[in-house]
N, C-alpha and C positions, 0 to 999 in steps of 0.2 A: 777396740783395737786389740789385736792378738799379741799377748805377751806370754810366751810359753817357756823360754829358756833363759839362762843367765846371759849377761852382756857378751861374754866372750864367744858364745856359741850361736849368736843370732845373726841373721842376715843384716849386715850393717847398712846397706843402701836403703832397705825398706824402713828400718828404724829412722834413718836420716830423713826420708821423705815424710814420715810421721812428725819428725822434729820440725820440718818446715811448716807443716800444718799448725803445730803448736805455736810456732813463732808468729804466724799470721794472726792467729786468734789473740795472742798475748799483746801484740802491737796495737791491734784494733781496740781491745777492751781497756788497755792501760791509757791510751790517748783519750778515750771517752770518759775517763775519770781523772783527767788532768795530769796524768803521769806520762810525759813524752820527753824524748831527749832534747828537742829544740822546737822552736816555733815553726820551722820549715819542715819538720818531720813528724807530722801528726797523722797517724795511720788509721784513725777511726773510720770504719766502714769496710776495711779490707778483710776483716775476720771471717766474713761469710765465705770467702774463697777457701780459707783454711778448713771450714766445715765441709765444703764440697770435697776437698782433698781427703779429709778424714773418711768420708763416706765412700768415696771411690776406692780408697785403699782397703777399707773394711770389706766391701763387697768383693773386691778382687781376691783378697786373702781367704775369706771364708768360702768363696766359690771354689777356689783352687784346692783348699783342704778337703772340702766335701766331695769334690770330683775325684780326688785321689782315693778317698775312702770308698766311694761308690764303685770305682773300677777295681780296686784291690780286693774288696770284700763282697762285691756284687750286691751291696745293700748299704743303707745308711742307718746306723743305730740312733734313732731319734732321742731316746732317753739320755744317752751319753752326750749327744750333740747339745741338747737343751741344758743339761747339767753344766757342761763346759761354759756355755754362754752365760748362764746365771752366775756361776762363781767367778767369772771374769769381771763382771761389772757390779754385782750386787753388794759385796762386802763394803767396799769403800763408799759406794753410792749411798747405801743405807746409813752408814756412819755420818756422812756429811748431811744428808737430809734430816736425820734425827737431831743432829747438832744444831742445824739452822732452826728447826722447829722449837727446840729447847731454848735457844737464845731469844727467839721471838716471844715465847711464852713468858720468860722471865723479864725481858725488857719492855714488853707491851707494845712495841712498834718495830718497824723495819723500813729500810730504804729501798725503793724499787730499783735503784742503780746497782744494788749488790744482790747477794743471794737472799732469796725470800721465798715463802710459801704462802699462797693465797688460799683462803677458805677454811682456816682453822684446822680442827682435827680431821674433818672430811677431806680437806686439801692434802693433809699429810698422808692419809690412807690412799688417795688417788696417786700420789707420788710413789708410794711404796709398791703399788701394783703396776707401776709404769704406765699409768693412764694420763696423768697430768704432769706438766713440766714447766715450772716458772723459772725466770732468770735463765742461767745457763743450763739448768736441768732440762730445758725443752728438747735437747738433742737425744736424751736417753729414750723417751717413748718412740722417737723416730727410729733409732737403732734397734730397739727391741721389736718393733713391728716388722722390720726387715728380717731379723733373726727368725721370726715365726714363719715367714714365707720362704726363705731361702732354700731349705732342704727339699721342698716340694718342687721349686723351680729347677733345682739340679737334677732331681729324678726325671722331670719332663725333658730336660736337655739331653740326658743320657738315653732315655727310651724313645723319645720322639724329637730328635734334634731339629729337623727342617721346619716343621710347623711351629715348634716352640720359639725358635730364633725369629721366624717371620712375625709371630705375634708380639714378641718383645720389641722388635724393630718398629713395628707399626704403633705400638704403645708409646715408645719414645717420641716418634715423629708426631703422632696425633696429639699427645699431651703438650708438646712444645708449641705447636701451631694453635691449639685451642686456648692455652693460657695467654699467649701473645695477643690473639684476637680479642679475648676478654678484656685485656688491659687497654687496648686501643679503642674499645667500644664498637668494633665491627661485628661482634656477636653479642646476643643477650645471654645473661647468665648471672651467677653469683657476683656481686660487686667486688672489685679489687679493694683491699688486698686479701679478701677472705680465702681465695684459692691459692694465691701465691704469697701469702704472708710469711714472714721470717720464721714463725713458729708453727706453721701448718705442715703436717706430714706430707701433703701432696707435692710440695715443691721439690722434694728430693727423689721423686719417682725416676726422673731421667738419670741422675747421677748414679743411683743404685743400680738401675738396669744396665747402664753402659758399663759399669764395673763388672757386672755378672757376665755380660756378653764378651767383654775383653778377656776375662779370665778363661772363659770357655774356648774362645778362639785360640788363645795362647796354648791352652792344654791340648786342643784337638789338632792344631795345624802348625803353629809357629815353632813349637819345641821340636818338631820332627824335621824342620828345614835345616839344611847345612848352609849357614851364612858365611860368605867369604869375608875376610878381614876388611876389604875395601868397602863392601856394602855395610858392614857393621859400623865402621867409622862414619860413613855418610849418614846413616839413620841416626846414630848417636848425636852427631852434630846438629842435624835438623831438629830433633826433639829438644835438645838443650836450648837452641835458639828460640824455638816456639814457646817453650815454657818461660824463658826469661822475658820475651816480648809480652806474653800474656800477663805476667805478674806486673810488669811495668805499666801496661795499659790499665790494669785494674787499679793500681795505685793512683794513676793520674785521674781517672774518672770517678773514683769513689772516696778518696781520702779528703778530709776537710782541708788540709794543707800539706802538699807534698812538693818539696823543692820550690819551684816558681809557679806551680800549678795550684789552682783552687778547684774544688769539686765542680764538675760540669754536668754530670749525669749519674743517676743511680739506678739505671734500668738494667744493669748487668744480670739481674736474676732471671731475665728472659733469655739469657744465653747459657743456661746451665748445660745444655748439650755440648757447647763448645768447650767449657771447662772440663766436662767429663771426658771428652775425646782426648784432649791434650794430656790430662792426668793419666788416662789409661795408656797412652803412648809412652809416657814417662815410666810407668811401671813395667811396661813391656820391654823397654830398652835396658833398664837396669837388670832385668832377669836374663835376657838373652846375651847381654854383653857386660858381665860383671867386672871385666877389666877395663871398660871404657871410661872416658872422661866423666860422663854423667854419673855413673855409679861411684866413681872415686870422690866426686864432689859430695855426694850424700853419705859416703862412709866417713866423713869428717866426724871426729869424736864428739865435738860439741853438739852437732845435730843428732847424732845417734843417742847420746845420753838424754837429750831433751825429748826425743821420740819415745824412748823406753819409759820415761817418767810422764809421758803425755797425758794419760788419763787422770793421774793424781794432779798434775799441773792444771788441767782443765777444770777440775772440780774445786780446787783450792786457791786459785789465783784471785778470785774476788775478795775473800776474807783478807788476803794480804793487802790488796788495794785499799780496802776499807780501813785497815789498821794504820797504814801509812798516811792516808789522808786525815785520819783522826789526829795523829802525831803532828802532822803539818799544820793543822788548824790550831792545835794547842800551843805550839812554839811561836807561831805567827811571826817568824823572822825571815825577811827576804835577804838573799845573799847571791853572789854571782854563781852561775851554773846550778841554781837551785833545782830546776827541772831535771837536769841531767843526773844530779845526785840522787834525787828521789826515784827516778826511773831505774838507775842502776841498783838502788836498794831494793826496789820491787822485784827486779830480775833475780838478784841473789837470794832474797828471802823466799821467793816462789820456788827456786831450785831446791833450797834446803827443806822447805816444808813438803815439797813433792817427793823428795828422796825418802823422807820419814814415812809419808803415806804409802809409798810404793813398797818399802821394805817391811813395814809393820802390819799393813792391812792387805794390800794387793797381792803380794807374793804368797803369803800364807793362804789367802783365799783361792788363788790359782792352784796351789799344791793340794788343797783340800778337794777342789773340784776334780783334779786329775785322779786322786785316789778313789773318789766315788765313781768316776767314769770307768776306771780300770775294773772295778768290781762289777759294774753293769755289763761291760763288754765280756768279761770272763764268764759271767752267768749266762749271757746270751750265747756265747760260743759253746758252752757245755750242754745247751738244750738241743 
């Protein structure tokens, strides 16, 4: 996820949307490790929607940025692009991966419920080249694969918009239909969940491509339309209601225990296109109507800060859970509101650790990447 400027200068609503994604992942993973606020609020299972939102936001932002560069400079500087992406994720990611491998090597064992690396030294190498992803690391190869393809998709959208959009739409529809039919056994093919498994790259094709198309449509058409205040309010309200209903629906059908509901169905992964469309509509609304109710909700400081710390939070929340559960086992004392106390402790510690990771590793890495990119772009401009 793009973090390019200090808090005061950033787009608050987009940071807030990223903060919502972090919140969904945190609630799901904490509940899965026994850290939840109450018995009736166990959100295990909802985190996958947070990942969908992360990826839609990532594809939207990167497509918008790359389109802007392509139209302004009539080209995309691939070396600068890949340097920016590398220094955005690699510094903190490498530190965490190497730290996990060192702890495993010293301790001689690991828990599959927390951060781990399978395959010894070869597994470590595959993680460092973004080929393998165990535990929460699995999203990194997915994201990097998308980074490799995106600039070429943008070039095609700029040069051959109609055929490229047609192919992307057909790809989204075809993949959705194909994977659904595979699951229900109406077509022969790779057995479920090989194609639509939680850590398989393929299941995110739809959400990434929907994000790309949404950003392109917003850039090409929506930003040029003069929206009347009444229309803006109507669109804003519709998207806010849709997003709220979708999140409630996901909580009801996926969480182990949510209010008076028990999990009834976990097949929402075959509705990735639905989540992608709603999340693109959400991004569209906060961009065209920054003064609207939806944008103001996501400009909440709590969500904004959580979103800015999102990458650090994502990579570091499992060690916090592991530490707290270790303490919990050692003290072995039950007391009123025990679940709530440990849940709040997990939240506070994750925030503190993420702030440290962001300021000591992420921000310096981003700054270093910017300086390299500036040199590359200056050199290219002088040739």
